[in-house]
C-alpha positions as CSV (number, residue, x, y, z in Angstrom):
1,M,-58.8,-142.8,150.5
2,V,-57.1,-141.9,153.9
3,N,-58.5,-138.7,155.5
4,R,-55.6,-136.8,156.5
5,L,-57.7,-134.2,158.3
6,R,-59.0,-136.7,160.6
7,E,-55.6,-138.0,161.2
8,L,-54.4,-134.6,162.2
9,I,-57.4,-133.5,164.3
10,G,-59.2,-136.7,165.2
11,N,-62.9,-136.3,165.7
12,Q,-62.9,-132.6,166.8
13,V,-65.0,-130.1,164.6
14,M,-63.1,-127.1,165.6
15,V,-59.4,-126.1,165.0
16,P,-58.2,-123.6,167.4
17,S,-56.3,-121.0,165.4
18,C,-53.5,-119.2,167.5
19,S,-52.0,-116.0,166.4
20,T,-50.5,-115.1,170.0
21,Y,-48.4,-116.8,172.5
22,K,-51.3,-116.3,175.2
23,Q,-53.6,-118.1,172.9
24,M,-51.3,-120.9,172.0
25,E,-50.2,-121.5,175.7
26,Y,-53.8,-121.7,176.6
27,I,-54.9,-124.3,173.9
28,A,-51.6,-126.3,174.7
29,E,-52.1,-126.4,178.3
30,K,-55.7,-126.1,179.4
31,T,-57.6,-127.7,176.8
32,N,-58.3,-131.1,175.1
33,W,-58.1,-130.1,171.3
34,Q,-56.1,-132.5,169.7
35,C,-54.6,-130.1,167.2
36,L,-54.0,-126.3,166.8
37,M,-53.5,-123.9,163.8
38,L,-50.5,-121.8,164.4
39,K,-50.5,-118.4,162.8
40,M,-47.3,-116.9,164.4
41,G,-43.7,-117.4,165.0
42,D,-40.3,-116.8,163.2
43,V,-37.2,-118.8,162.2
44,G,-35.8,-118.1,165.7
45,N,-38.4,-119.7,167.8
46,I,-40.5,-121.9,165.5
47,R,-38.6,-124.9,166.6
48,G,-39.1,-124.5,170.2
49,I,-42.9,-123.7,169.6
50,I,-43.4,-127.1,167.8
51,R,-41.6,-128.9,170.6
52,Y,-43.6,-127.2,173.3
53,I,-47.0,-128.0,171.6
54,H,-46.0,-131.7,171.0
55,S,-44.9,-131.9,174.7
56,N,-48.5,-131.1,175.5
57,N,-49.6,-133.9,173.3
58,K,-51.0,-131.8,170.6
59,K,-50.4,-131.7,167.0
60,V,-49.7,-128.4,165.1
61,M,-50.5,-127.2,161.7
62,I,-48.4,-124.1,160.6
63,H,-49.7,-121.3,158.5
64,L,-46.7,-121.0,156.3
65,D,-47.7,-117.4,155.1
66,S,-47.9,-116.3,158.8
67,L,-44.2,-117.3,159.8
68,K,-41.6,-114.7,159.6
69,G,-38.0,-115.5,158.4
70,I,-38.8,-118.7,156.6
71,A,-38.8,-118.7,152.8
72,R,-41.8,-120.2,151.2
73,D,-39.8,-122.3,149.1
74,R,-38.6,-126.0,149.0
75,E,-35.9,-125.3,151.6
76,G,-38.2,-123.4,154.2
77,I,-40.7,-126.1,153.9
78,R,-38.2,-128.8,154.1
79,Y,-37.0,-127.1,157.3
80,L,-40.5,-127.2,158.9
81,G,-40.6,-131.0,158.3
82,Q,-37.1,-131.4,159.9
83,I,-38.1,-129.7,163.1
84,G,-41.5,-131.9,163.6
85,A,-44.3,-129.8,161.9
86,D,-47.3,-131.9,161.6
87,A,-48.8,-130.2,158.8
88,V,-48.4,-126.8,156.8
89,I,-51.1,-124.7,155.2
90,S,-50.2,-122.6,152.3
91,M,-52.2,-120.2,150.2
92,R,-49.9,-120.9,147.1
93,A,-50.8,-124.2,145.4
94,Q,-47.2,-124.8,144.1
95,N,-46.1,-125.3,147.8
96,I,-48.4,-128.2,148.2
97,P,-46.1,-130.9,146.5
98,M,-43.3,-129.6,148.4
99,I,-45.0,-129.9,152.0
100,K,-46.2,-133.5,151.0
101,E,-42.5,-134.3,149.8
102,A,-41.3,-133.2,153.2
103,G,-43.5,-135.7,154.8
104,M,-46.2,-133.4,156.3
105,I,-50.0,-133.1,155.8
106,S,-50.8,-130.3,153.3
107,L,-53.7,-127.9,153.5
108,L,-54.3,-125.4,150.5
109,G,-56.1,-122.4,151.7
110,A,-58.3,-120.6,149.2
111,F,-60.2,-117.3,149.3
112,L,-63.5,-118.2,147.6
113,V,-64.6,-114.5,146.6
114,D,-66.1,-115.1,143.1
115,S,-66.8,-117.6,140.3
116,A,-63.3,-117.5,139.0
117,S,-61.6,-118.3,142.3
118,V,-63.8,-121.3,142.9
119,T,-62.9,-122.5,139.4
120,Q,-59.3,-121.9,140.0
121,T,-59.4,-123.7,143.5
122,I,-61.0,-126.8,141.8
123,L,-58.3,-126.8,139.2
124,N,-55.5,-126.3,141.8
125,V,-56.9,-129.2,144.1
126,G,-57.1,-131.5,140.9
127,N,-53.5,-130.5,139.8
128,V,-51.6,-130.4,143.2
129,K,-53.6,-132.7,145.3
130,P,-53.4,-131.2,148.6
131,D,-54.6,-133.5,151.6
132,V,-57.1,-130.8,152.8
133,L,-58.8,-127.7,151.4
134,I,-59.4,-124.6,153.7
135,A,-62.2,-122.7,152.2
136,M,-62.3,-119.2,153.3
137,P,-64.4,-117.7,154.5
138,I,-66.7,-120.1,156.3
139,T,-69.7,-118.0,155.3
140,I,-69.4,-119.3,151.5
141,P,-72.7,-119.9,150.0
142,D,-74.1,-123.4,150.3
143,V,-74.1,-123.7,146.5
144,V,-70.4,-123.1,146.3
145,F,-69.6,-125.5,148.9
146,H,-71.6,-128.2,147.0
147,R,-69.7,-127.3,143.7
148,L,-66.5,-127.9,145.7
149,R,-67.7,-131.0,147.2
150,T,-68.7,-132.5,143.9
151,N,-65.5,-131.6,142.1
152,M,-63.0,-132.7,144.6
153,N,-62.6,-135.9,146.8
154,I,-60.7,-134.3,149.9
155,P,-61.7,-133.0,153.2
156,I,-62.8,-129.5,153.3
157,M,-62.7,-127.2,156.3
158,G,-63.6,-123.7,156.8
159,G,-61.7,-120.9,158.1
160,G,-62.3,-117.0,158.6
161,L,-65.3,-115.1,159.5
162,G,-66.7,-117.7,162.1
163,V,-68.4,-114.7,163.5
164,S,-71.2,-116.8,165.4
165,C,-72.0,-120.2,166.5
166,K,-74.7,-120.0,164.0
167,V,-72.6,-119.4,161.3
168,I,-70.2,-122.1,162.5
169,D,-73.1,-124.7,162.9
170,H,-74.2,-124.0,159.3
171,A,-70.9,-124.6,157.7
172,L,-70.8,-127.8,159.7
173,E,-74.3,-128.8,158.6
174,I,-73.5,-128.4,154.9
175,G,-70.7,-130.5,155.0
176,M,-67.4,-128.7,156.2
177,E,-65.4,-131.2,158.4
178,A,-64.2,-128.6,160.8
179,C,-63.9,-125.1,161.1
180,A,-60.5,-123.0,162.3
181,V,-61.8,-120.3,165.0
182,T,-59.8,-117.9,167.0
183,D,-62.7,-116.8,169.5
184,R,-62.3,-118.7,172.8
185,E,-66.0,-118.5,173.6
186,K,-66.8,-119.9,170.4
187,L,-64.2,-122.7,170.8
188,S,-65.6,-123.4,174.4
189,H,-69.1,-124.1,172.9
190,Y,-67.7,-126.7,170.7
191,T,-65.3,-128.3,173.4
192,D,-67.5,-131.5,173.7
193,R,-68.6,-131.7,170.1
194,H,-67.1,-134.2,167.9
195,L,-68.1,-136.0,164.7
């Protein structure tokens, strides 16, 4: 099975998560990160943002639920594919087939807050077959991660609550392939760390 996460982020273990223009410009222009997560933008500027990121030799994964003015339906997703998005993150399992159909790497985000959400996530992954699962928060217990790992054969990355390097290190040690992180200090700690 092709590891679509590695196709997107190479060997990096962090994915910079950008929710402001200042963060995005810094990551795009001043770092060696291969890919960034975009949690901002709207229908009027997203095409220009994608071009800008690509002009800096970076790939972009767009968090669909953070975009303004773009419907979370087939046409909205198709539009993102047409304007060059490399990957799309959705919290809604029903969007995953549309993301794949539009030719982009699909990432399913899942808040794992109880046993029912873990079970539902495993079912969703089996049904819609995303390329990558983003397990949230990064601090999920080891036993939950291992349950996910034994029930699915896709890359798992972590997102949310990467409150310290110790927490992030633990997530990587238990088997998460990467973690999405916003904080510049934490990102700089991992600049030279790769698989």
